[in-house]
C-alpha positions as CSV (number, residue, x, y, z in Angstrom):
1,X,0.6,5.8,28.5
2,X,-0.2,7.9,31.3
3,X,-2.7,10.8,31.6
4,X,-1.1,13.1,29.3
5,X,2.4,11.6,28.3
6,X,3.1,8.7,25.8
7,X,6.2,6.7,26.6
8,X,8.2,5.0,24.2
9,X,10.1,1.9,25.3
10,X,12.8,0.3,23.7
11,X,11.6,-3.4,23.3
12,X,15.3,-4.8,23.2
13,X,15.8,-3.3,27.1
14,X,12.6,-2.2,28.5
15,X,14.3,1.2,28.7
16,X,12.4,4.6,28.0
17,X,13.2,6.2,24.5
18,X,11.1,9.3,25.0
19,X,7.9,10.5,25.8
20,X,5.5,13.2,23.9
21,X,2.4,14.9,24.8
22,X,-0.8,12.9,24.2
23,X,-3.2,15.0,21.5
24,X,-6.6,15.3,23.3
25,X,-9.1,13.9,20.8
26,X,-11.2,17.0,21.1
27,X,-8.4,19.3,19.6
28,X,-8.3,17.1,16.4
29,X,-11.0,18.9,14.5
30,X,-9.3,22.2,15.4
31,X,-6.0,21.0,13.8
32,X,-8.0,19.8,11.0
33,X,-9.3,23.3,10.5
34,X,-6.0,24.7,10.7
35,X,-4.8,22.7,8.0
36,X,-7.7,23.4,5.9
37,X,-7.0,27.3,6.3
38,X,-3.3,26.8,5.2
39,X,-4.0,24.4,2.4
40,X,-5.0,27.1,-0.3
41,X,-1.5,28.6,0.3
42,X,0.4,25.3,-0.3
43,X,-1.5,24.4,-3.2
44,X,-0.8,27.8,-4.9
45,X,3.0,27.5,-4.2
46,X,3.1,25.2,-7.2
47,X,4.2,21.8,-8.2
48,X,7.9,23.2,-8.9
49,X,8.3,24.7,-5.4
50,X,6.7,21.6,-3.5
51,X,9.2,19.3,-5.4
52,X,12.1,21.4,-4.7
53,X,11.1,21.0,-1.0
54,X,11.1,17.3,-1.1
55,X,14.2,17.1,-2.9
56,X,15.8,18.8,0.1
57,X,14.2,16.4,2.6
58,X,15.5,13.9,0.5
59,X,18.9,14.9,0.5
60,X,18.5,16.1,4.4
61,X,17.6,12.3,5.3
62,X,20.4,11.0,3.3
63,X,22.9,13.2,5.5
64,X,21.5,12.2,8.7
65,X,20.4,8.3,7.7
66,X,22.4,6.7,10.3
67,X,20.7,8.9,13.0
68,X,17.2,7.9,11.9
69,X,18.1,4.4,11.4
70,X,19.4,4.2,15.0
71,X,16.3,5.7,16.4
72,X,14.1,3.4,14.6
73,X,15.8,0.6,15.7
74,X,15.9,1.9,19.3
75,X,12.3,2.4,19.1
76,X,10.4,-0.4,17.5
77,X,13.4,-3.3,17.4
78,X,13.9,-3.6,13.9
79,X,17.8,-4.8,13.4
80,X,20.1,-1.6,12.4
81,X,20.8,-3.3,8.9
82,X,17.3,-3.6,8.2
83,X,16.5,0.0,9.6
84,X,19.2,1.3,7.3
85,X,19.3,-1.0,4.3
86,X,15.8,-1.3,3.9
87,X,13.7,1.3,5.1
88,X,15.5,4.4,5.4
89,X,17.0,3.5,2.2
90,X,13.5,3.2,0.5
91,X,12.3,6.4,1.7
92,X,15.1,8.2,0.2
93,X,14.4,6.3,-3.1
94,X,10.7,7.1,-3.2
95,X,11.3,10.7,-2.6
96,X,13.8,10.6,-5.7
97,X,11.3,8.8,-7.7
98,X,8.3,11.2,-6.8
99,X,10.6,14.4,-7.3
100,X,11.5,12.8,-10.7
101,X,8.1,11.8,-11.8
102,X,5.9,14.9,-10.2
103,X,5.3,16.5,-13.5
104,X,4.7,13.6,-15.4
105,X,2.0,12.3,-13.1
106,X,0.5,15.5,-12.2
107,X,0.5,17.5,-15.4
108,X,-2.5,17.3,-17.7
109,X,-2.6,13.8,-19.3
110,X,-4.2,13.7,-22.9
111,X,-7.1,11.3,-23.5
112,X,-7.3,10.6,-27.0
113,X,-10.7,10.3,-28.5
114,X,-11.3,7.5,-31.0
115,X,-15.0,8.4,-32.3
116,X,-15.4,10.3,-35.3
117,X,-17.7,12.8,-33.8
118,X,-15.3,13.6,-31.0
119,X,-11.7,12.9,-32.1
120,X,-11.0,16.7,-32.9
121,X,-11.9,17.9,-29.6
122,X,-9.3,18.7,-26.8
123,X,-9.4,15.9,-24.1
124,X,-7.4,15.4,-20.9
125,X,-7.4,14.3,-17.3
126,X,-6.6,17.1,-14.8
127,X,-5.2,16.7,-11.3
128,X,-6.2,18.4,-8.4
129,X,-5.1,18.0,-4.8
130,X,-8.0,16.7,-2.6
131,X,-7.6,19.0,0.6
132,X,-6.4,17.6,4.1
133,X,-5.8,13.9,4.4
134,X,-5.5,11.7,7.3
135,X,-2.6,8.9,7.7
136,X,-3.0,6.5,10.2
137,X,0.2,4.2,10.1
138,X,1.3,1.2,12.2
139,X,4.7,0.4,14.1
140,X,6.3,-2.1,12.0
141,X,7.6,0.0,9.1
142,X,7.4,3.4,11.2
143,X,9.0,5.5,8.3
144,X,8.2,3.8,4.9
145,X,4.5,2.9,5.5
146,X,3.8,6.7,6.5
147,X,6.1,8.5,4.1
148,X,4.8,6.2,1.2
149,X,1.6,8.3,1.4
150,X,3.0,11.3,3.1
151,X,5.2,12.2,0.2
152,X,2.9,12.1,-2.5
153,X,0.2,13.7,-0.5
154,X,2.4,17.0,0.0
155,X,4.0,17.0,-3.2
156,X,0.4,17.1,-5.0
157,X,-0.4,20.0,-2.8
158,X,-2.4,18.3,-0.1
159,X,-2.2,19.0,3.7
160,X,-1.5,15.9,6.2
161,X,-2.8,15.1,9.6
162,X,-0.4,12.0,10.8
163,X,-1.2,9.9,13.5
164,X,1.7,7.2,14.2
165,X,1.7,4.3,16.2
166,X,1.6,4.7,19.7
167,X,4.7,2.4,19.7
168,X,6.8,4.9,17.5
169,X,6.0,8.5,18.5
170,X,9.6,9.8,18.9
171,X,10.3,8.7,15.2
172,X,7.4,10.2,13.8
173,X,8.3,13.8,15.5
174,X,11.4,13.8,14.3
175,X,10.3,13.0,10.8
176,X,7.7,15.7,10.7
177,X,10.5,18.1,12.0
178,X,12.6,17.1,9.2
179,X,9.9,18.3,6.6
180,X,9.2,21.6,8.5
181,X,12.8,22.4,8.7
182,X,13.0,22.4,4.9
183,X,10.2,24.3,4.2
184,X,6.9,22.4,4.4
185,X,4.6,24.9,6.7
186,X,3.8,23.7,10.0
187,X,0.1,23.6,9.7
188,X,0.3,21.7,6.5
189,X,2.0,18.6,8.3
190,X,0.5,18.3,11.4
191,X,0.8,15.1,14.0
192,X,-1.6,13.7,16.4
193,X,-0.3,11.3,19.3
194,X,-2.1,8.9,21.0
195,X,-4.2,5.8,20.6
196,X,-7.8,4.7,19.2
197,X,-9.5,7.6,20.5
198,X,-7.2,9.8,18.5
199,X,-7.6,7.7,15.5
200,X,-11.2,7.7,15.8
201,X,-11.4,11.5,16.3
202,X,-9.3,11.8,13.0
203,X,-11.8,9.5,11.0
204,X,-14.9,11.6,12.1
205,X,-13.2,15.0,11.5
206,X,-13.6,16.9,8.2
207,X,-10.7,15.5,6.4
208,X,-11.2,14.1,2.9
209,X,-9.6,11.0,3.0
210,X,-8.0,8.7,5.2
211,X,-5.0,6.3,4.6
212,X,-4.8,3.4,7.0
213,X,-2.4,0.6,7.5
214,X,-2.8,-1.9,10.2
215,X,-4.9,-5.0,10.7
216,X,-7.8,-6.2,8.8
217,X,-10.2,-5.9,12.3
218,X,-9.1,-2.3,12.8
219,X,-9.5,-1.5,9.0
220,X,-13.0,-2.9,9.1
221,X,-13.9,-0.7,11.9
222,X,-12.3,2.5,10.1
223,X,-14.2,1.8,6.9
224,X,-17.5,1.4,8.9
225,X,-16.6,4.9,10.6
226,X,-15.5,6.8,7.4
227,X,-18.8,5.3,5.4
228,X,-20.8,7.2,8.0
229,X,-19.5,10.5,6.7
230,X,-19.0,9.1,3.1
231,X,-15.4,9.7,3.4
232,X,-13.1,7.6,0.9
233,X,-10.4,5.5,2.4
234,X,-7.1,3.6,1.3
235,X,-6.6,0.6,3.5
236,X,-3.9,-1.4,3.5
237,X,-4.4,-4.3,6.0
238,X,-3.5,-7.8,7.1
239,X,-2.0,-10.8,5.0
240,X,-1.3,-14.5,5.7
241,X,1.3,-14.8,2.6
242,X,2.2,-18.2,1.2
243,X,4.9,-19.3,-0.7
244,X,5.1,-22.0,-3.0
245,X,8.5,-24.3,-3.3
246,X,8.5,-26.2,-6.4
247,X,10.2,-29.5,-6.9
248,X,13.0,-27.9,-9.3
249,X,13.7,-25.0,-6.9
250,X,17.1,-24.2,-6.0
251,X,16.6,-25.5,-2.4
252,X,19.5,-23.5,-1.0
253,X,18.7,-20.3,-2.7
254,X,14.8,-20.8,-1.7
255,X,15.5,-21.6,1.9
256,X,17.7,-18.6,2.4
257,X,15.1,-16.4,0.5
258,X,12.2,-17.9,3.0
259,X,14.1,-17.6,5.8
260,X,14.8,-13.8,5.4
261,X,11.0,-13.3,4.1
262,X,9.7,-15.2,7.3
263,X,12.0,-14.0,10.1
264,X,13.1,-10.2,8.9
265,X,11.9,-7.4,11.3
266,X,11.1,-10.4,13.6
267,X,8.3,-11.4,11.3
268,X,6.6,-8.2,11.8
269,X,5.4,-7.5,8.1
270,X,2.1,-7.6,6.7
271,X,3.9,-9.3,3.5
272,X,5.9,-11.9,5.5
273,X,5.7,-15.3,4.6
274,X,3.7,-17.3,6.9
275,X,2.7,-20.4,5.2
276,X,5.0,-22.5,3.0
277,X,4.0,-25.4,0.7
278,X,6.7,-27.7,-0.4
279,X,6.6,-30.4,-2.9
280,X,7.0,-33.4,-1.2
281,X,9.9,-34.5,-3.2
282,X,12.0,-31.7,-1.7
283,X,10.5,-31.6,1.4
284,X,13.2,-33.4,3.7
285,X,16.0,-31.4,2.0
286,X,14.2,-28.0,2.5
287,X,13.5,-28.5,6.3
288,X,17.0,-29.7,6.9
289,X,18.4,-26.6,5.3
290,X,15.8,-24.1,6.7
291,X,16.3,-25.3,10.2
292,X,20.2,-25.4,9.8
293,X,19.8,-21.8,8.7
294,X,17.5,-20.9,11.7
295,X,20.0,-22.0,14.1
296,X,22.8,-19.6,13.0
297,X,20.6,-16.8,13.3
298,X,22.0,-14.1,15.7
299,X,19.1,-12.8,18.1
300,X,20.0,-9.9,20.1
301,X,19.8,-6.0,20.7
302,X,18.4,-4.3,17.7
303,X,20.8,-1.6,17.7
304,X,24.0,-4.1,17.3
305,X,25.4,-4.1,13.9
306,X,25.3,-8.1,13.7
307,X,22.0,-8.6,14.6
308,X,20.0,-10.7,12.5
309,X,16.6,-10.7,14.4
310,X,15.4,-8.3,17.2
311,X,12.8,-8.6,19.5
312,X,9.1,-8.1,19.1
313,X,7.8,-4.9,19.5
314,X,5.7,-5.0,22.5
315,X,4.9,-7.6,25.3
316,X,1.3,-8.0,23.7
317,X,3.2,-9.4,20.8
318,X,5.2,-11.7,22.5
319,X,2.0,-12.9,24.4
320,X,0.4,-13.6,21.1
321,X,3.4,-15.9,19.8
322,X,3.0,-17.8,22.8
323,X,-0.7,-18.3,22.6
324,X,-0.2,-19.2,18.8
325,X,2.4,-22.0,19.6
326,X,0.4,-23.6,22.4
327,X,-2.8,-23.7,20.1
328,X,-0.6,-25.6,17.5
329,X,0.6,-28.1,20.0
330,X,-3.0,-28.6,21.1
331,X,-4.2,-29.1,17.3
332,X,-1.3,-31.9,17.0
333,X,1.2,-29.7,14.7
334,X,4.7,-30.9,14.9
335,X,7.4,-27.9,16.1
336,X,10.4,-28.5,14.1
337,X,12.5,-25.7,16.0
338,X,11.7,-22.5,18.3
339,X,8.5,-22.0,19.9
340,X,9.7,-20.6,23.3
341,X,10.5,-16.9,24.5
342,X,13.9,-16.5,25.2
343,X,13.3,-15.6,29.2
344,X,17.2,-15.4,29.7
345,X,17.2,-11.8,27.8
346,X,15.4,-8.5,28.8
347,X,13.0,-7.6,26.1
348,X,10.5,-9.2,24.1
349,X,12.5,-12.1,22.4
350,X,10.8,-15.1,20.7
351,X,12.5,-18.0,19.0
352,X,12.2,-18.2,15.3
353,X,9.7,-21.1,14.8
354,X,8.9,-23.5,12.1
355,X,5.8,-25.8,12.5
356,X,4.9,-28.7,10.1
357,X,1.5,-29.3,9.5
358,X,0.0,-32.0,7.1
359,X,-2.3,-30.7,4.1
360,X,-5.2,-33.0,5.6
361,X,-5.1,-31.0,8.8
362,X,-5.0,-27.7,7.1
363,X,-7.5,-25.2,8.0
364,X,-8.3,-21.7,6.7
365,X,-6.1,-19.2,8.4
366,X,-8.3,-16.6,10.3
367,X,-5.6,-14.2,11.5
368,X,-1.9,-13.1,10.3
369,X,0.6,-14.6,12.8
370,X,2.7,-11.3,12.6
371,X,5.6,-12.8,14.3
372,X,8.6,-15.0,14.0
373,X,6.7,-18.4,12.9
374,X,6.1,-19.9,9.6
375,X,3.9,-23.0,9.0
376,X,5.4,-25.7,6.5
377,X,3.0,-27.8,4.8
378,X,4.1,-30.6,2.2
379,X,2.1,-31.0,-1.1
380,X,1.9,-33.6,-3.9
381,X,1.4,-31.1,-6.8
382,X,1.7,-27.3,-7.7
383,X,-2.4,-27.5,-8.0
384,X,-2.3,-28.6,-4.4
385,X,-0.2,-25.8,-3.4
386,X,-2.1,-23.1,-5.1
387,X,-5.5,-24.3,-3.7
388,X,-4.1,-24.4,-0.2
389,X,-2.4,-21.0,-0.6
390,X,-5.7,-19.4,-2.1
391,X,-7.8,-21.2,1.0
392,X,-7.6,-17.6,3.2
393,X,-9.5,-14.4,3.5
394,X,-6.3,-12.4,2.7
395,X,-5.0,-11.8,-0.5
396,X,-1.7,-9.5,-0.1
397,X,1.1,-11.1,-1.3
398,X,2.8,-14.1,-2.3
399,X,5.8,-15.9,-3.7
400,X,6.8,-18.9,-6.0
401,X,10.1,-20.5,-6.0
402,X,11.2,-22.2,-9.3
403,X,13.9,-22.3,-12.0
404,X,11.3,-22.7,-14.7
405,X,10.2,-19.1,-15.6
406,X,7.2,-20.0,-17.4
407,X,5.9,-22.2,-14.4
408,X,6.5,-19.4,-12.0
409,X,4.1,-17.0,-14.4
410,X,1.4,-19.8,-14.5
411,X,1.6,-20.4,-10.8
412,X,1.7,-16.4,-10.1
413,X,-1.4,-15.9,-12.2
414,X,-3.2,-18.6,-10.2
415,X,-2.4,-17.2,-6.7
416,X,-5.2,-14.7,-5.4
417,X,-3.1,-12.1,-4.4
418,X,-2.0,-8.3,-5.1
419,X,1.5,-9.1,-5.4
420,X,3.5,-12.2,-6.4
421,X,7.3,-12.3,-6.5
422,X,9.0,-15.2,-8.3
423,X,12.3,-16.1,-6.4
424,X,12.2,-13.2,-4.0
425,X,9.6,-11.8,-1.5
426,X,9.0,-8.6,0.4
427,X,11.1,-6.2,-1.4
428,X,8.5,-5.2,-4.0
429,X,7.2,-3.0,-1.2
430,X,10.4,-1.3,-1.4
431,X,10.2,-0.5,-5.2
432,X,8.7,2.9,-5.6
433,X,7.2,2.3,-9.1
434,X,5.5,-0.9,-8.0
435,X,2.0,0.0,-6.8
436,X,1.1,-1.8,-4.0
437,X,-2.5,-3.2,-3.3
438,X,-4.3,-6.3,-2.3
439,X,-7.4,-8.5,-2.6
440,X,-10.1,-10.0,-0.5
441,X,-9.6,-8.7,2.9
442,X,-6.1,-7.3,2.5
443,X,-6.8,-3.9,1.0
444,X,-8.7,-1.1,-0.7
445,X,-6.8,1.3,-3.0
446,X,-3.2,1.7,-3.8
447,X,-0.1,2.8,-2.2
448,X,3.4,3.7,-4.3
449,X,3.8,4.1,-8.0
450,X,1.7,6.3,-10.2
451,X,-1.6,4.7,-8.8
452,X,-0.5,5.6,-5.2
453,X,-0.4,9.2,-6.2
454,X,-3.5,9.1,-8.0
455,X,-5.3,8.4,-4.5
456,X,-3.9,11.7,-3.5
457,X,-6.0,13.8,-6.2
458,X,-8.9,14.5,-7.8
459,X,-8.9,13.2,-11.1
460,X,-11.0,15.6,-13.3
461,X,-11.7,15.1,-16.8
462,X,-12.0,18.1,-19.1
463,X,-13.2,18.3,-22.8
464,X,-12.8,21.3,-25.0
465,X,-14.7,21.6,-28.3
466,X,-13.3,24.3,-30.6
467,X,-16.5,23.9,-32.8
468,X,-18.5,26.4,-30.5
469,X,-20.6,28.1,-33.3
470,X,-22.5,25.2,-34.2
471,X,-25.2,23.3,-32.5
472,X,-25.1,19.6,-32.1
473,X,-27.8,17.6,-33.9
474,X,-28.3,15.5,-30.7
475,X,-29.2,18.8,-28.9
476,X,-33.1,19.7,-28.6
477,X,-35.3,19.9,-30.6
478,X,-35.8,16.3,-31.6
479,X,-37.5,15.4,-35.1
480,X,-37.8,12.8,-37.5
481,X,-34.7,13.8,-39.6
482,X,-32.4,13.5,-36.3
483,X,-33.6,9.9,-35.8
484,X,-33.0,9.0,-39.6
485,X,-29.3,10.5,-39.2
486,X,-28.7,8.4,-36.1
487,X,-29.9,5.4,-38.0
488,X,-27.7,5.9,-40.9
489,X,-24.6,7.1,-38.8
490,X,-24.9,4.0,-36.7
491,X,-24.7,1.7,-39.6
492,X,-21.8,3.6,-41.0
493,X,-19.8,3.6,-37.6
494,X,-20.6,0.3,-36.4
495,X,-21.5,-2.2,-39.1
496,X,-19.4,-5.3,-39.1
497,X,-18.9,-5.2,-43.1
498,X,-17.5,-2.6,-45.3
499,X,-20.6,-3.3,-47.9
500,X,-22.9,-2.3,-44.9
501,X,-20.8,0.9,-44.3
502,X,-20.7,2.1,-47.9
503,X,-24.2,1.8,-48.7
504,X,-25.1,3.7,-45.6
505,X,-22.1,6.6,-46.3
506,X,-24.3,8.5,-48.8
507,X,-27.4,8.8,-46.7
508,X,-25.1,10.0,-44.1
509,X,-23.6,12.9,-45.8
510,X,-27.1,13.8,-47.4
511,X,-28.6,13.9,-43.9
512,X,-25.7,15.6,-42.2
513,X,-25.8,18.3,-45.1
514,X,-29.5,18.7,-44.6
515,X,-28.9,18.8,-40.8
516,X,-26.2,21.8,-41.1
517,X,-28.9,23.9,-43.2
518,X,-31.4,23.1,-40.5
519,X,-29.2,24.1,-37.8
520,X,-28.9,27.8,-39.2
521,X,-32.8,28.0,-37.7
522,X,-32.8,25.6,-35.0
523,X,-31.4,27.5,-32.1
524,X,-34.1,30.4,-32.8
525,X,-36.7,27.9,-31.6
526,X,-35.3,27.1,-28.2
């Protein structure tokens, strides 16, 4: 980054992809005010019109799918197969999902009332956009993560200020143009380019809510800054996701799934498998097959059709992996394969790495790896596996590998995570209906699904009483008759036996009748 230009580099080759203008932080409040001024018009255009615009965006992205996938692979190093088959595909699908469900999710939702005093009333939830929302997204999923918030935000009538990662600015600009060309007003969907200073300016600006995806360290900073302005946040942060391989698992299947779950996107996924706990009865066969499959992976330029694993996204990521391996060696862990950068290639390539460590040496993981490295630990029981898997400050996602559904469900309920997949990994994030969240220090709030859209709106409860001519007996003035009416009514409504309900019924009727006669004169006293 120079003084006024943000330069994007291809992590496979180091070549320049393009450059964009850096947004001066002092301009961010003005951009937000522009969005605030445009917001009422966008809101009034109505859900049907907004839905049609998003549908047009979806069809245009479908038409240009390869163009977007190739740019993504060039700019951040994701293999072309993953850019197209996972990310672009998931973006197209999530647009279809929200377009189809928009009226169901955003129309008034009836809330039936069970209480005898209120069940005849109108009662519903009403959904209104919040205003201007800030979206801060990372480089590892540069389309799906931001669009997972931007699509429902725009659809529900909000304006969006989007700050992409400084590693993927070109793709972000192309994404915005896609929406503008299909009818989203330019002031409604804006981009600010830059780094931490621009992000801080966005958080401190008058946006209504912040949607952030990134590390727990940065999420904590954002949460603190937002709290100073009483600003709401949705934070999707770090993970150190475990996989449990049971003694009855299909080892060939499990190793293929864990191989992909650990090393897809070069391991740069918040829900990547970083820790594997393998029952000692199948440890040898598991490691043999896993290492054998790793050795067959094709590392290379991310734009090639046959590349299985591309480079890390930046030299900082490469240095981090080298440091982690050195620390593991000092701790006495055993490196089974990999552990070295590929210096013979240009770009930020690092070998897929498997490190064996024992349960007795197992310490709580403090930071996510976020690279092509996985720890394998043998365990003697499922209980031990769960205990070690939960020994972390994170609680994002996890997986269980077993041929027994009942066992899988039991272990899934014991794992401390926002998502558990049985015999698969990662792909639930691409399932539009599956709300995504985490526990512990991994997440606050939801993205995707109906819950994700609920984060974009003010959910207003509305109650309508058609009996607008008779004052309520719990209104002023209070007197002894009201107290006795409440006493009898409580017995009738909540007594545990029918006998007590019956003997209280006549007093309730008598006192309610007396109250209605009294009510004729009551309002004149106030």
